[in-house]
C-alpha positions, 0 to 999 in steps of 0.5 A: 645199519639203521639210526638205532644201530648208528646211535649204538656205535656212537654211544660205545665209541664216545662213552655217552648214553644210547639216548644221547647218542640217538638225539645226536643222530637225529639232530645230524639228519635234521640239519642235513634235511633242513639244508637240502630243503633250502637247496644247499650243498652239504659237504662232509669232509672225508665222507662225501657230498650231498647235492640237490638236483632238479629233475624236469617235468617229463613224459612217460607211460604207465607200464600196466596200461601203456597210457601216456602220462606226465611226471611232475618236475621234482627235486632229488637228493644225490650223494657223491662219496669222498675218495676215502669212502670210495677206497674203503668200498673198493679196497 
């Protein structure tokens, strides 16, 4: 499922136009992205939590050449599903 598919489902379920539903989908993801960029935890009841985790700088190797290289520190967005979602997945 992609953003357009999600907008189609919302449009049918809520009786709004596909254009309006797409704007809503885009607004939700923009809000989640903004909060994550600030390092905030995003908790969606019944769905799950998005958390920002810091990944420290580390040493590694180029698999093609075997040359040692350094991977820069970065931030990653992780997702932990809520119990209801886990139950549907394993259900």
